[in-house]
C-alpha positions as CSV (number, residue, x, y, z in Angstrom):
1,M,48.0,115.0,125.6
2,K,44.2,117.3,126.5
3,D,41.7,115.1,127.6
4,L,39.7,115.0,125.3
5,A,35.6,116.2,125.1
6,L,32.5,116.4,122.7
7,E,31.5,119.5,121.7
8,Q,28.3,119.6,119.2
9,V,29.3,122.9,116.2
10,Q,26.2,122.4,114.2
11,G,22.9,120.5,113.9
12,N,24.2,116.9,113.9
13,T,28.0,117.8,113.0
14,Y,30.4,117.3,116.4
15,C,34.0,117.3,117.2
16,I,36.1,115.5,119.4
17,T,38.3,118.0,121.0
18,G,41.5,117.9,122.8
19,W,45.3,117.8,120.7
20,Q,43.4,118.1,117.9
21,S,40.0,118.8,116.6
22,I,38.3,115.2,115.1
23,P,34.7,115.7,113.7
24,L,31.9,113.2,113.4
25,Y,28.6,113.4,111.9
26,M,25.3,111.8,114.2
27,L,23.4,109.4,112.3
28,D,21.1,108.7,114.9
29,D,21.1,108.9,119.1
30,E,24.4,106.1,119.7
31,R,25.9,105.9,115.6
32,F,27.6,108.2,114.3
33,V,30.5,108.2,110.7
34,L,33.9,110.1,112.5
35,F,36.1,111.8,110.3
36,D,39.6,110.8,110.8
37,T,40.7,108.8,113.7
38,G,43.6,110.9,115.3
39,T,47.0,109.2,116.4
40,Y,48.1,106.2,117.7
41,Y,48.4,107.0,121.2
42,I,44.7,108.6,121.9
43,R,43.0,105.2,121.8
44,E,42.2,104.7,124.8
45,Q,40.9,108.1,125.1
46,L,38.7,108.0,122.1
47,E,37.1,104.5,123.3
48,A,37.1,106.1,127.2
49,L,35.1,109.1,125.4
50,F,32.5,107.0,123.1
51,E,31.4,104.8,126.7
52,K,30.8,108.1,128.6
53,E,28.5,109.4,125.6
54,G,27.2,106.3,125.1
55,I,28.0,106.4,120.8
56,R,29.5,104.0,118.5
57,P,31.0,104.7,115.0
58,A,29.4,103.4,112.2
59,G,31.8,104.4,109.2
60,I,35.0,106.2,109.0
61,I,35.7,108.5,105.9
62,N,39.7,109.7,106.1
63,T,40.9,113.0,104.7
64,H,44.4,111.7,104.7
65,T,46.3,108.7,105.5
66,H,49.1,110.6,107.5
67,F,49.5,109.4,111.6
68,D,48.1,111.7,113.2
69,H,44.9,110.9,111.4
70,L,45.0,107.4,110.2
71,G,46.3,106.1,113.8
72,N,43.2,104.3,114.7
73,T,40.9,103.9,111.6
74,H,42.5,100.2,110.7
75,Y,41.9,99.4,114.7
76,L,38.4,101.0,115.1
77,Q,37.2,99.4,111.5
78,E,38.4,95.5,113.3
79,K,36.5,96.1,116.2
80,Y,33.2,97.6,115.4
81,H,33.1,95.7,111.5
82,I,32.4,99.3,110.3
83,P,33.4,100.9,106.6
84,V,36.2,102.8,105.5
85,A,36.2,105.3,103.0
86,M,38.9,107.3,101.3
87,S,40.3,109.0,98.4
88,I,41.5,106.3,95.9
89,G,45.2,108.3,96.1
90,E,45.6,107.8,99.5
91,A,44.1,104.5,99.9
92,E,47.2,102.7,97.7
93,T,49.3,104.9,100.4
94,C,48.3,102.8,103.4
95,R,47.2,99.7,101.8
96,T,50.5,97.7,103.0
97,F,53.5,98.6,104.9
98,P,55.5,99.0,101.7
99,A,52.8,101.3,100.9
100,V,53.4,103.8,103.9
101,K,57.2,103.6,103.9
102,S,56.7,104.8,100.2
103,Y,55.7,108.2,101.7
104,L,57.7,108.0,104.6
105,F,61.0,108.2,102.0
106,A,64.0,108.7,104.8
107,Y,62.6,105.7,107.2
108,P,64.1,102.5,106.6
109,A,61.2,99.7,106.7
110,G,61.9,98.7,110.2
111,Q,61.8,101.7,111.5
112,V,57.8,101.8,110.0
113,M,57.1,97.9,111.4
114,G,58.9,99.0,114.6
115,D,57.2,102.7,115.9
116,P,54.2,101.6,117.0
117,K,52.2,104.8,116.1
118,L,53.3,104.4,112.3
119,A,52.7,100.2,112.6
120,A,49.5,100.8,113.2
121,L,48.9,103.0,110.1
122,P,48.1,100.0,107.1
123,T,44.5,99.9,106.5
124,R,42.6,98.9,103.1
125,A,39.2,101.1,102.0
126,D,36.5,99.1,101.8
127,I,35.3,102.3,99.4
128,L,36.9,104.5,97.2
129,I,36.4,107.9,96.7
130,E,37.4,108.4,93.1
131,D,38.9,112.2,91.5
132,E,35.9,113.3,89.8
133,S,33.6,112.5,92.7
134,D,32.3,116.0,94.6
135,S,30.1,114.1,97.2
136,V,29.9,110.1,98.6
137,L,27.1,108.4,100.0
138,F,28.2,107.1,103.2
139,C,26.1,105.3,105.8
140,G,22.9,106.1,104.5
141,V,24.2,110.5,104.5
142,R,25.5,111.9,101.7
143,F,28.4,114.0,102.1
144,G,30.3,116.4,100.4
145,I,33.9,115.8,98.6
146,L,36.1,119.3,98.0
147,H,39.9,117.6,96.6
148,T,42.0,119.7,98.3
149,P,45.5,117.9,97.5
150,G,48.5,119.0,98.4
151,H,49.2,118.3,102.1
152,S,49.1,114.9,101.1
153,P,48.6,112.8,97.6
154,D,45.0,113.0,97.5
155,H,44.5,114.6,100.5
156,I,40.3,115.0,100.5
157,S,37.8,118.0,102.9
158,I,34.2,116.5,104.0
159,I,31.7,118.7,103.5
160,T,28.7,117.6,106.1
161,P,25.0,117.9,105.7
162,D,24.7,121.0,108.1
163,N,27.3,123.0,105.4
164,V,30.5,122.2,107.7
165,C,33.4,121.3,106.0
166,Y,36.8,119.5,107.7
167,V,39.5,121.1,106.1
168,G,41.9,118.1,108.1
169,D,45.6,119.5,107.3
170,A,44.4,121.7,104.4
171,L,44.5,125.0,106.4
172,M,46.0,125.6,109.2
173,C,44.3,128.4,112.7
174,G,45.4,129.7,115.9
175,K,49.0,128.0,117.6
176,S,49.2,125.8,114.7
177,L,49.1,128.8,111.9
178,V,51.2,131.2,114.2
179,N,54.3,128.8,115.5
180,S,54.7,127.1,112.5
181,K,57.7,127.0,111.7
182,L,58.4,124.7,107.8
183,P,54.7,123.9,107.2
184,Y,54.4,120.4,105.5
185,A,53.2,119.4,101.7
186,F,53.6,116.6,100.0
187,N,53.2,119.1,97.1
188,F,53.7,122.5,97.8
189,A,52.1,123.9,94.4
190,Q,49.1,121.5,95.0
191,S,48.9,122.6,98.6
192,L,48.5,126.3,97.5
193,E,45.7,125.6,94.9
194,S,43.9,123.8,97.0
195,I,43.9,126.6,100.3
196,E,42.7,129.1,97.6
197,L,40.2,126.3,97.0
198,F,38.1,128.0,99.9
199,N,38.1,131.6,98.1
200,D,34.8,129.7,96.3
201,T,33.1,128.1,98.9
202,H,30.2,129.3,101.0
203,Y,30.5,127.0,104.4
204,E,29.1,128.2,107.7
205,K,32.1,126.5,109.4
206,L,35.1,125.2,108.9
207,I,36.9,122.6,111.6
208,I,40.2,122.4,111.0
209,S,42.2,119.3,113.1
210,H,45.2,121.8,114.4
211,N,42.9,122.9,115.4
212,G,39.6,125.1,115.5
213,I,36.4,125.8,114.5
214,I,36.2,128.9,112.0
215,D,33.7,130.7,111.7
216,A,32.1,132.2,108.3
217,P,33.9,134.4,106.8
218,Y,37.1,133.2,106.9
219,D,38.8,134.9,103.8
220,K,41.4,136.4,106.4
221,L,43.0,133.0,107.4
222,I,42.9,131.6,103.5
223,E,45.5,134.6,103.1
224,S,47.2,133.9,105.9
225,N,47.9,130.5,105.4
226,L,48.7,131.8,101.5
227,A,51.3,134.3,103.3
228,L,52.7,132.1,105.5
229,M,53.7,129.0,102.5
230,N,54.4,131.3,100.6
231,Q,57.3,133.8,103.3
232,R,58.8,129.9,104.2
233,L,59.6,129.2,100.0
234,D,60.7,132.6,99.6
235,Y,62.6,132.3,102.8
236,L,64.5,128.7,101.9
237,C,65.5,129.9,98.7
238,S,67.1,132.8,100.1
239,L,69.5,130.6,101.9
240,I,70.3,128.8,98.3
241,T,73.1,130.9,98.5
242,E,76.0,128.3,96.3
243,P,76.0,124.8,95.3
244,M,74.1,123.2,98.2
245,S,73.8,119.5,99.4
246,G,70.4,118.4,100.7
247,G,71.9,117.6,104.1
248,R,73.5,121.2,104.1
249,I,71.1,122.5,103.3
250,C,68.7,120.4,106.5
251,A,71.5,121.4,108.4
252,T,71.1,125.6,107.5
253,V,67.6,125.7,107.8
254,K,67.9,124.1,111.5
255,R,70.3,126.9,112.3
256,E,68.3,129.5,110.7
257,M,65.1,128.2,111.8
258,N,66.2,127.1,115.6
259,I,64.4,124.5,114.3
260,T,65.4,121.2,117.2
261,T,66.2,118.1,115.8
262,D,67.9,116.0,119.0
263,T,66.4,113.1,117.5
264,T,67.4,111.2,115.0
265,E,63.4,110.8,114.1
266,K,63.1,115.0,114.1
267,A,66.3,114.7,112.1
268,Q,64.6,112.4,109.6
269,N,61.4,115.0,109.5
270,L,63.6,117.9,108.9
271,E,64.8,116.1,105.6
272,R,61.1,115.1,104.5
273,F,59.4,118.3,105.5
274,V,62.4,120.2,103.1
275,R,62.5,118.0,100.4
276,P,58.6,119.4,99.1
277,Y,60.0,123.0,98.7
278,L,63.0,122.1,97.5
279,E,60.8,120.3,94.3
280,C,59.0,123.8,94.0
281,L,61.9,125.5,93.8
282,I,62.8,123.6,91.2
283,D,59.6,123.1,89.2
284,E,59.7,127.3,89.7
285,H,62.8,127.7,87.9
286,R,63.7,129.4,91.0
287,I,66.5,126.8,91.7
288,D,68.9,124.2,89.7
289,L,69.1,120.3,90.5
290,I,72.7,119.6,89.6
291,L,76.1,117.3,89.9
292,Y,79.1,119.3,91.6
293,N,82.3,118.1,93.0
294,D,80.5,115.0,91.4
295,S,77.7,115.1,94.2
296,L,73.7,116.4,93.6
297,C,73.1,119.4,94.9
298,Y,70.9,122.6,94.9
299,A,72.1,125.5,93.7
300,P,70.6,129.1,92.8
301,R,69.1,129.7,89.1
302,Q,71.9,130.3,86.6
303,R,70.5,133.6,84.3
304,T,70.9,133.1,80.8
């Protein structure tokens, strides 16, 4: 895992760089608001960086509650006695272990509780960002909020007073965009709509979690994200040539896209990644969900 470093982006907006980009907004010479907290496995590196730079968090705003964004939120909340803000939908998905398991549907409860990176997730938000809110006053600073659901149920992007937007996982860039075989979206259609939202924005810079700081204009980046998502959706649809079970589809995707599932967890994640594609194809009436030989199957759409 890469060493962490602190980089100024613009004005009081900084970014912790390394395995992923974790932005922060400096309130003064020592205190900052942190946007997401990375995975459990970088906890010691984060604390070492804070100590090295002589800074400490005053609050946390989370874009969403996946393990690589929420992994240290509860820990830092308790250690520094600081508030945490989230969108109301994301806050509901991490209040308890059962809530966390609700979106990790392929994981047994015991696995969620026994995996350190997942066991660190349950967090109670202090401030809830409502659906209609376009800003939040937090630690004395007003941050803009752009609602970008899709990658997760109630994902948000955060705009600092420096007109820098942290998009979390609403967009991909760099190697993540080029090498992504099966981009994840909780709701595929919503994810596409959220990507298109950025066409109507005028942020000077974007910070993308995996992994980069992008200067305006970023219209080509938006086009590339939309093209990749739509291409993968079309490709997965093309693999369904007859009634197929979910397991058979996952095996076909694994073979045709050369995806490695050499651990149980990787196989579970493949199932979790594939299902939203299938749900979107059903909603778009491109495939059907049917009962075939007493089994639930996905089939090419029957034309009438």
